[in-house]
VOBA-1610 file (N, C-alpha, C; in pm, whole numbers, padded with zeros to 5 digits, always signed):
BEGIN
Met+09463+12733+09790Met+09337+12699+09858Met+09368+12641+09996Ile+09306+12694+10098Ile+09326+12646+10235Ile+09209+12557+10275Val+09241+12433+10316Val+09138+12338+10361Val+09116+12362+10510Lys+09001+12415+10543Lys+08972+12452+10680Lys+08953+12329+10769Ser+08999+12339+10892Ser+08979+12234+10990Ser+08832+12232+11034Ile+08785+12113+11071Ile+08648+12103+11123Ile+08642+12152+11268Asn+08760+12166+11331Asn+08766+12213+11469Asn+08788+12364+11474Lys+08743+12425+11581Lys+08772+12566+11603Lys+08916+12579+11649Ile+08996+12659+11580Ile+09138+12670+11610Ile+09165+12794+11695Pro+09206+12776+11821Pro+09237+12892+11906Pro+09373+12952+11866Leu+09378+13081+11843Leu+09501+13149+11802Leu+09560+13227+11919Lys+09694+13237+11918Lys+09760+13316+12022Lys+09722+13463+12005Pro+09664+13522+12108Pro+09618+13661+12094Pro+09733+13760+12073Thr+09854+13722+12120Thr+09968+13814+12107Thr+10038+13804+11972Asp+10001+13705+11890Asp+10068+13686+11762Asp+09987+13753+11651Glu+10050+13843+11578Glu+09980+13916+11473Glu+09991+13850+11336Gly+10065+13740+11327Gly+10077+13672+11200Gly+10208+13705+11131Gln+10251+13613+11046Gln+10378+13629+10975Gln+10368+13559+10840Ile+10444+13609+10741Ile+10447+13548+10609Ile+10558+13443+10606Tyr+10524+13320+10559Tyr+10619+13211+10553Tyr+10620+13149+10413Pro+10737+13098+10369Pro+10737+13006+10253Pro+10668+12877+10296Ile+10598+12811+10203Ile+10521+12689+10238Ile+10566+12573+10151Leu+10599+12462+10216Leu+10635+12337+10147Leu+10517+12240+10159Pro+10445+12211+10050Pro+10334+12113+10056Pro+10389+11971+10057Val+10331+11883+10139Val+10370+11742+10142Val+10246+11655+10137Lys+10258+11535+10080Lys+10146+11442+10070Lys+10157+11327+10169Val+10279+11299+10216Val+10300+11190+10312Val+10399+11240+10417Gly+10412+11162+10525Gly+10513+11192+10625Gly+10494+11326+10692Leu+10380+11347+10759Leu+10354+11475+10822Leu+10456+11505+10932Leu+10494+11631+10940Leu+10587+11677+11043Leu+10507+11732+11161Phe+10558+11704+11284Phe+10493+11754+11405Phe+10592+11840+11483Pro+10543+11930+11569Pro+10632+12009+11652Pro+10724+11918+11735Gly+10854+11948+11736Gly+10950+11869+11811Gly+10995+11743+11740Asn+10944+11720+11620Asn+10973+11598+11544Asn+11067+11631+11429Arg+11160+11540+11399Arg+11248+11554+11283Arg+11202+11456+11174Arg+11204+11502+11051Arg+11164+11415+10940Arg+11237+11457+10813Arg+11269+11355+10730Arg+11337+11380+10603Arg+11237+11375+10488Tyr+11258+11464+10391Tyr+11178+11464+10269Tyr+11273+11469+10150Asn+11235+11401+10043Asn+11310+11409+09919Asn+11247+11519+09834Ile+11320+11627+09811Ile+11269+11744+09741Ile+11304+11733+09593Thr+11202+11735+09505Thr+11226+11720+09361Thr+11168+11835+09278Arg+11057+11894+09321Arg+10993+11999+09240Arg+11079+12125+09239Lys+11080+12195+09124Lys+11162+12315+09107Lys+11124+12422+09209Ser+10995+12439+09232Ser+10951+12543+09326Ser+10999+12511+09468Ser+10993+12382+09506Ser+11038+12342+09640Ser+11190+12354+09653Leu+11264+12326+09545Leu+11409+12342+09547Leu+11445+12490+09560Ala+11366+12577+09494Ala+11389+12722+09506Ala+11363+12767+09650Leu+11258+12713+09712Leu+11227+12743+09852Leu+11343+12700+09941Leu+11397+12581+09913Leu+11507+12528+09992Leu+11630+12619+09985Glu+11659+12671+09867Glu+11774+12761+09852Glu+11756+12885+09940Thr+11633+12928+09958Thr+11605+13045+10041Thr+11621+13014+10190Cys+11581+12891+10229Cys+11571+12858+10372Cys+11672+12756+10423Arg+11772+12722+10345Arg+11863+12614+10386Arg+11962+12657+10493Gly+11971+12787+10525Gly+12067+12832+10625Gly+12033+12791+10766Gly+11910+12745+10791Gly+11870+12704+10925Gly+11811+12816+11008Glu+11811+12939+10957Glu+11756+13051+11032Glu+11626+13103+10971Cys+11586+13044+10860Cys+11465+13089+10791Cys+11353+12990+10818Pro+11254+13025+10900Pro+11143+12933+10924Pro+11053+12923+10801Leu+11001+12804+10779Leu+10905+12781+10671Leu+10790+12701+10727Ile+10689+12679+10647Ile+10575+12598+10690Ile+10570+12471+10608Ile+10552+12358+10676Ile+10525+12231+10608Ile+10377+12201+10627Ser+10307+12185+10514Ser+10161+12170+10519Ser+10118+12048+10440Tyr+10031+11968+10502Tyr+09976+11849+10436Tyr+09876+11890+10330Thr+09892+11834+10209Thr+09798+11860+10102Thr+09715+11735+10074Pro+09587+11736+10107Pro+09502+11618+10091Pro+09454+11601+09947Thr+09545+11561+09859Thr+09509+11542+09719Thr+09581+11421+09663Ser+09517+11353+09567Ser+09579+11237+09503Ser+09656+11279+09378Arg+09642+11406+09334Arg+09710+11454+09215Arg+09857+11483+09242Glu+09937+11477+09138Glu+10077+11514+09150Glu+10087+11664+09181Leu+10185+11700+09262Leu+10202+11839+09300Leu+10288+11909+09196Ser+10224+11964+09095Ser+10297+12029+08985Ser+10316+12177+09014Asp+10428+12231+08965Asp+10457+12373+08985Asp+10351+12460+08918Gly+10306+12562+08991Gly+10209+12655+08936Gly+10064+12615+08958Ala+10039+12490+08994Ala+09902+12443+09016Ala+09850+12495+09150Val+09717+12505+09161Val+09655+12544+09288Val+09653+12420+09377Ile+09731+12424+09484Ile+09748+12309+09571Ile+09668+12330+09700Pro+09581+12235+09737Pro+09511+12249+09865Pro+09608+12233+09982Leu+09600+12322+10078Leu+09688+12320+10194Leu+09603+12315+10321Ser+09645+12235+10418Ser+09569+12223+10543Ser+09585+12346+10629Glu+09475+12390+10686Glu+09477+12511+10768Glu+09578+12498+10883Val+09571+12389+10958Val+09666+12368+11068Val+09791+12300+11012Ser+09902+12368+11022Ser+10029+12320+10968Ser+10137+12340+11073Val+10264+12318+11033Val+10374+12325+11130Val+10488+12409+11073Thr+10539+12501+11154Thr+10659+12574+11115Thr+10779+12482+11136Ala+10881+12500+11053Ala+10997+12410+11058Ala+11124+12484+11019Leu+11238+12424+11057Leu+11369+12473+11019Leu+11444+12362+10946Val+11523+12399+10847Val+11609+12303+10776Val+11728+12272+10865Thr+11750+12143+10896Thr+11863+12105+10981Thr+11973+12030+10907Asn+11941+11974+10791Asn+12044+11900+10716Asn+11999+11885+10571Val+12095+11901+10479Val+12066+11886+10336Val+12170+11793+10275Arg+12125+11692+10201Arg+12214+11602+10129Arg+12170+11595+09984Glu+12267+11566+09899Glu+12236+11550+09757Glu+12157+11420+09738Gly+12050+11426+09658Gly+11970+11308+09626Gly+11997+11263+09484Arg+11913+11175+09435Arg+11927+11127+09297Arg+11890+11236+09198Gly+11967+11242+09091Gly+11940+11346+08990Gly+11959+11484+09049Asp+11859+11569+09032Asp+11866+11705+09084Asp+11796+11721+09218Ser+11755+11611+09279Ser+11679+11619+09403Ser+11769+11644+09524Lys+11707+11684+09634Lys+11776+11704+09761Lys+11706+11622+09869Asp+11786+11563+09957Asp+11733+11488+10070Asp+11747+11579+10192Val+11635+11627+10244Val+11638+11735+10342Val+11573+11692+10474Glu+11642+11723+10584Glu+11586+11698+10717Glu+11532+11829+10774Phe+11411+11823+10830Phe+11347+11939+10891Phe+11319+11910+11038Met+11321+12015+11118Met+11278+12006+11258Met+11150+12085+11274Gly+11043+12016+11322Gly+10917+12086+11346Gly+10926+12176+11468Val+10862+12293+11461Val+10873+12390+11571Val+10737+12416+11636Asp+10644+12478+11564Asp+10517+12519+11624Asp+10398+12484+11534Arg+10283+12463+11598Arg+10157+12457+11524Arg+10118+12599+11483Val+10074+12611+11359Val+10023+12740+11313Val+09897+12718+11233Ala+09822+12825+11217Ala+09701+12820+11134Ala+09721+12913+11015Leu+09711+12856+10894Leu+09720+12937+10773Leu+09597+13027+10763Thr+09620+13155+10737Thr+09508+13248+10724Thr+09488+13296+10581Ser+09596+13293+10500Ser+09581+13334+10360Ser+09703+13291+10280Ile+09684+13276+10149Ile+09794+13250+10056Ile+09829+13384+09991Thr+09956+13424+10001Thr+09996+13556+09952Thr+10069+13551+09819Ser+10125+13435+09782Ser+10200+13426+09657Ser+10212+13280+09616Arg+10224+13258+09483Arg+10242+13121+09432Arg+10368+13108+09347Ser+10446+13214+09336Ser+10566+13210+09254Ser+10677+13293+09322Pro+10802+13242+09329Pro+10852+13116+09269Pro+10812+12992+09348Tyr+10756+13013+09468Tyr+10701+12904+09548Tyr+10585+12962+09629Val+10507+12874+09691Val+10389+12919+09766Val+10434+12990+09894Met+10369+13101+09923Met+10391+13172+10048Met+10255+13207+10107Gly+10249+13211+10239Gly+10122+13242+10302Gly+10141+13300+10440Glu+10033+13364+10489Glu+10035+13420+10624Glu+09981+13316+10721Ala+10042+13309+10839Ala+09998+13214+10941Ala+10012+13275+11080Arg+09930+13226+11172Arg+09936+13269+11311Arg+09958+13150+11402Leu+10028+13172+11512Leu+10056+13065+11607Leu+09927+13017+11674Val+09919+12885+11697Val+09803+12825+11764Val+09827+12826+11915Gln+09721+12859+11991Gln+09728+12859+12137Gln+09703+12717+12187Glu+09802+12659+12254Glu+09790+12522+12305Glu+09808+12518+12456Arg+09740+12424+12522Arg+09762+12400+12664Arg+09872+12296+12680Pro+09962+12315+12777Pro+10074+12221+12792Pro+10034+12089+12856Arg+09933+12089+12941Arg+09899+11969+13017Arg+09753+11931+13004Leu+09725+11800+13019Leu+09588+11751+13023Leu+09520+11804+13149Gln+09395+11837+13138Gln+09319+11884+13252Gln+09232+11770+13306Gly+09210+11769+13437Gly+09120+11670+13495Gly+09193+11564+13576Pro+09115+11482+13651Pro+09173+11385+13745Pro+09229+11259+13679Asn+09194+11232+13551Asn+09236+11107+13487Asn+09364+11120+13406His+09444+11220+13437His+09566+11249+13361His+09655+11125+13346Asp+09694+11063+13459Asp+09787+10950+13455Asp+09726+10828+13385Lys+09596+10807+13406Lys+09528+10693+13344Lys+09526+10705+13193Ile+09499+10825+13142Ile+09493+10846+12997Ile+09630+10823+12934Leu+09736+10879+12997Leu+09871+10859+12946Leu+09908+10711+12947Ala+09873+10641+13056Ala+09906+10499+13070Ala+09837+10416+12962Glu+09713+10450+12928Glu+09639+10376+12824Glu+09708+10389+12689Val+09750+10511+12654Val+09817+10534+12526Val+09950+10459+12523Ile+10026+10465+12633Ile+10156+10396+12640Ile+10136+10245+12627Asp+10036+10192+12696Asp+10010+10047+12691Asp+09976+10002+12550Leu+09890+10076+12480Leu+09852+10041+12343Leu+09972+10051+12250Ala+10052+10156+12268Ala+10170+10173+12184Ala+10270+10059+12205Glu+10288+10016+12329Glu+10380+09905+12358Glu+10331+09775+12294Lys+10201+09754+12293Lys+10146+09633+12231Lys+10165+09636+12080Ile+10151+09755+12019Ile+10175+09768+11875Ile+10321+09739+11843Ile+10413+09790+11925Ile+10556+09765+11906Ile+10585+09616+11914Glu+10521+09549+12010Glu+10542+09405+12032Glu+10491+09321+11915Arg+10379+09361+11856Arg+10315+09278+11754Arg+10339+09325+11611Gly+10376+09451+11593Gly+10392+09503+11457Gly+10537+09504+11412Ser+10573+09418+11318Ser+10711+09406+11273Ser+10756+09527+11191Ser+10662+09600+11131Ser+10698+09713+11044Ser+10678+09848+11113Val+10659+09847+11244Val+10638+09972+11318Val+10770+10048+11330Asp+10763+10180+11314Asp+10881+10266+11325Asp+10948+10242+11461Pro+11076+10204+11463Pro+11144+10175+11591Pro+11154+10296+11682Arg+11140+10417+11626Arg+11147+10538+11709Arg+11026+10552+11801Leu+10919+10478+11774Leu+10801+10483+11861Leu+10837+10432+12001Lys+10921+10328+12008Lys+10961+10270+12136Lys+11033+10373+12222Glu+11123+10447+12161Glu+11196+10551+12234Glu+11101+10664+12273Ala+11008+10697+12184Ala+10919+10811+12206Ala+10833+10795+12331Ile+10788+10672+12359Ile+10697+10652+12473Ile+10773+10633+12603Arg+10906+10622+12597Arg+10985+10601+12719Arg+11062+10724+12764Val+11072+10822+12675Val+11146+10944+12708Val+11050+11047+12769Ala+11099+11118+12869Ala+11018+11223+12931Ala+11002+11340+12832His+10881+11394+12824His+10854+11504+12733His+10816+11629+12812Ala+10843+11744+12751Ala+10822+11871+12821Ala+10675+11893+12853Thr+10587+11851+12764Thr+10443+11871+12785Thr+10367+11746+12740Asp+10243+11737+12783Asp+10157+11627+12738Asp+10131+11638+12588Gly+10119+11761+12539Gly+10098+11782+12396Gly+10216+11731+12315Ala+10339+11753+12365Ala+10459+11705+12296Ala+10461+11552+12292Phe+10416+11489+12401Phe+10410+11343+12405Phe+10310+11291+12301Ala+10192+11351+12295Ala+10090+11309+12198Ala+10141+11326+12056Asp+10212+11437+12031Asp+10262+11463+11896Asp+10367+11361+11853Val+10457+11326+11943Val+10564+11234+11904Val+10509+11092+11884Val+10410+11052+11963Val+10346+10921+11941Val+10273+10921+11808Thr+10203+11031+11778Thr+10133+11043+11650Thr+10230+11036+11533Ala+10347+11100+11549Ala+10445+11105+11441Ala+10499+10967+11405Tyr+10514+10878+11506Tyr+10579+10749+11482Tyr+10484+10629+11484Ala+10361+10648+11529Ala+10265+10538+11530Ala+10224+10506+11385Pro+10185+10381+11357Pro+10146+10343+11220Pro+10007+10395+11184Leu+09999+10526+11158Leu+09874+10590+11119Leu+09888+10646+10978Asn+09776+10665+10909Asn+09784+10721+10773Asn+09786+10874+10779Pro+09822+10942+10669Pro+09835+11088+10671Pro+09707+11161+10714Thr+09591+11112+10671Thr+09466+11178+10708Thr+09444+11173+10859Glu+09474+11057+10920Glu+09459+11042+11065Glu+09557+11134+11138Arg+09680+11142+11086Arg+09779+11230+11149Arg+09735+11376+11140Gln+09683+11415+11024Gln+09638+11555+11008Gln+09522+11585+11102Thr+09432+11489+11119Thr+09320+11508+11212Thr+09370+11531+11353Leu+09474+11457+11393Leu+09532+11476+11525Leu+09604+11609+11535Leu+09669+11651+11427Leu+09734+11782+11425Leu+09630+11893+11440Asp+09512+11872+11380Asp+09401+11969+11387Asp+09338+11977+11525Thr+09349+11870+11604Thr+09278+11862+11731Thr+09360+11931+11839Ile+09327+12055+11867Ile+09406+12137+11959Ile+09372+12103+12105Asp+09245+12078+12133Asp+09206+12041+12269Asp+09277+11912+12308Leu+09355+11915+12415Leu+09441+11801+12450Leu+09361+11677+12488Arg+09253+11695+12562Arg+09174+11578+12603Arg+09115+11510+12480Ala+09061+11589+12388Ala+09005+11533+12265Ala+09115+11468+12181Arg+09235+11528+12180Arg+09345+11471+12102Arg+09388+11337+12158Phe+09397+11326+12291Phe+09437+11198+12352Phe+09329+11092+12332Asp+09202+11132+12342Asp+09094+11035+12319Asp+09100+10982+12176Leu+09121+11072+12080Leu+09128+11032+11940Leu+09252+10947+11915Leu+09366+10987+11971Leu+09490+10910+11954Leu+09474+10769+12010Arg+09413+10758+12128Arg+09391+10627+12189Arg+09303+10540+12100Asp+09195+10598+12045Asp+09104+10520+11961Asp+09172+10475+11831Leu+09251+10564+11770Leu+09318+10530+11644Leu+09425+10424+11666Val+09500+10436+11775Val+09604+10337+11804Val+09541+10202+11838Arg+09428+10204+11910Arg+09360+10078+11942Arg+09307+10011+11815Thr+09252+10090+11722Thr+09204+10036+11595Thr+09319+09973+11516Glu+09435+10040+11515Glu+09551+09986+11444Glu+09600+09858+11511Leu+09596+09855+11644Leu+09636+09734+11717Leu+09544+09618+11682Asp+09413+09644+11674Asp+09316+09539+11637Asp+09346+09488+11495Arg+09380+09581+11404Arg+09412+09541+11267Arg+09536+09453+11262Ile+09639+09490+11337Ile+09763+09411+11340Ile+09736+09274+11401Ser+09657+09270+11508Ser+09625+09143+11574Ser+09548+09050+11481Leu+09451+09107+11407Leu+09374+09027+11313Leu+09464+08975+11201Ser+09553+09061+11152Ser+09645+09021+11046Ser+09736+08907+11092Leu+09783+08916+11217Leu+09868+08810+11272Leu+09789+08680+11288Gln+09663+08694+11331Gln+09578+08577+11350Gln+09552+08507+11217Leu+09519+08587+11113Leu+09494+08530+10980Leu+09622+08469+10923Gly+09736+08536+10947Gly+09863+08481+10902Gly+09897+08351+10968His+09864+08339+11098His+09889+08214+11171His+09801+08102+11116Arg+09674+08136+11088Arg+09584+08034+11031Arg+09633+07988+10895Ala+09677+08083+10812Ala+09727+08048+10679Ala+09851+07960+10689Glu+09937+07991+10786Glu+10058+07910+10805Glu+10023+07769+10849Glu+09925+07758+10939Glu+09883+07625+10985Glu+09822+07545+10870Gln+09744+07614+10783Gln+09684+07546+10668Gln+09790+07497+10571Met+09894+07578+10551Met+10004+07538+10464Met+10077+07416+10520Lys+10099+07418+10650Lys+10164+07302+10715Lys+10080+07177+10699Glu+09947+07194+10716Glu+09856+07079+10703Glu+09855+07027+10559Asn+09856+07119+10461Asn+09858+07077+10320Asn+09987+07004+10284Arg+10100+07057+10336Arg+10228+06991+10310Arg+10231+06852+10372His+10174+06839+10493His+10171+06708+10560His+10083+06610+10483Arg+09971+06661+10430Arg+09881+06576+10353Arg+09948+06528+10224Glu+10021+06621+10156Glu+10093+06582+10035Glu+10198+06475+10065Tyr+10266+06492+10179Tyr+10366+06392+10218Tyr+10303+06255+10241Leu+10186+06255+10310Leu+10119+06127+10336Leu+10070+06062+10206Glu+10022+06144+10111Glu+09975+06090+09983Glu+10089+06028+09905Leu+10205+06093+09908Leu+10323+06036+09840Leu+10366+05906+09905Lys+10364+05902+10040Lys+10400+05778+10109Lys+10302+05667+10077Leu+10172+05701+10071Leu+10070+05600+10040Leu+10091+05545+09900Glu+10122+05635+09804Glu+10148+05591+09666Glu+10266+05496+09661Glu+10369+05529+09739Glu+10487+05444+09742Glu+10455+05306+09801Ile+10373+05306+09906Ile+10333+05179+09969Ile+10253+05094+09871Lys+10161+05156+09797Lys+10080+05084+09699Lys+10167+05019+09592Lys+10269+05095+09547Lys+10359+05040+09446Lys+10435+04919+09500Gln+10478+04932+09625Gln+10554+04822+09685Gln+10467+04699+09707Leu+10338+04721+09737Leu+10248+04607+09758Leu+10219+04534+09627Gly+10224+04606+09514Gly+10197+04542+09384Gly+10050+04504+09373Gly+10019+04397+09292Gly+09883+04347+09275Gly+09793+04454+09220Pro+09672+04458+09266Pro+09575+04552+09211Pro+09608+04699+09241Tyr+09708+04725+09332Tyr+09740+04863+09367Tyr+09847+04924+09277Ala+09920+04841+09207Ala+10041+04888+09137Ala+10013+04999+09036Asp+09913+04982+08948Asp+09886+05082+08845Asp+09744+05135+08857Glu+09709+05168+08979Glu+09572+05209+09005Glu+09531+05334+08925Lys+09620+05434+08916Lys+09589+05557+08844Lys+09575+05531+08695Ala+09666+05450+08639Ala+09660+05419+08496Ala+09532+05342+08464Ser+09498+05247+08554Ser+09377+05168+08535Ser+09252+05257+08536Ala+09247+05351+08631Ala+09132+05441+08640Ala+09120+05526+08514Ala+09236+05567+08458Ala+09235+05648+08336Ala+09178+05571+08219Phe+09218+05444+08204Phe+09165+05360+08095Phe+09016+05337+08111Lys+08971+05313+08234Lys+08828+05292+08258Lys+08747+05416+08219Arg+08802+05533+08247Arg+08735+05659+08211Arg+08725+05674+08061Arg+08832+05640+07990Arg+08829+05648+07843Arg+08728+05552+07783Ile+08716+05431+07841Ile+08620+05330+07791Ile+08477+05380+07810Arg+08450+05441+07926Arg+08315+05492+07953Arg+08277+05602+07855Leu+08374+05685+07818Leu+08347+05796+07728Leu+08337+05755+07582Ala+08392+05637+07549Ala+08389+05590+07411Ala+08257+05522+07385Thr+08155+05597+07346Thr+08018+05545+07333Thr+08001+05460+07208Asn+08095+05467+07112Asn+08080+05391+06988Asn+08144+05253+06992Leu+08192+05210+07108Leu+08254+05076+07120Leu+08149+04966+07116Pro+08175+04859+07042Pro+08085+04742+07048Pro+08089+04683+07190Asn+07983+04617+07228Asn+07974+04560+07365Asn+08083+04458+07394Asp+08111+04367+07291Asp+08213+04266+07319Asp+08351+04326+07336Val+08377+04436+07261Val+08506+04506+07277Val+08512+04576+07411Arg+08396+04638+07452Arg+08392+04706+07580Arg+08421+04609+07693
//
């Protein structure tokens, strides 16, 4: 099943389509020009890997928007806009799994599923992309995205360190820059797929800027709440220290302060003992 994009996908008029093996993934979307590792465990995916591990066999990596486990033979939803990739490195994983690095190559649009055994295969066509942003605000738009990304790097302790390199290295096209920021920015898979779907560069940059700004606001709020919680903990610890010091001072003073807690406890028990005679009370 192919999950159609909400956007109109422009196809390269010179490309007639090609049949590719398809690797479904639920996390860690791959983008053109981006390298990413996946741990391959399913039998069908391992069979696909044996076919394409030479580095000369292109395959498609496609995001599957499902919460179910990806079982062999099941009908798996695949996103219309996906990425062709090449296997660049294979390592042995735990058990029978393989730890595989892929290099993303091109955006493609899935047009049909042609086979489901021994692994999924489908026909896809190359997507027509513009290399550069159009319009007079080109530099301003790029600067806004870079500024937001730098602020996320500064404030987010768990941000992928490759994001810092990504925004400082020159890229061949504006589309390549947007893709690499999307690949390493702290976004969820659905947000990344939406950006992969957005072929119009201006719309993609606008969406990327909004998503990165939202994530920056979330990180800032989290840091603010964490700072408040830390200050409250410090205040509580200081209060406990003062209470202990006060108790110690009371003991040292003696007199009516010496056993104040014990005295209060006895008074409470006397009040609750309703059957005591008055003279005993």
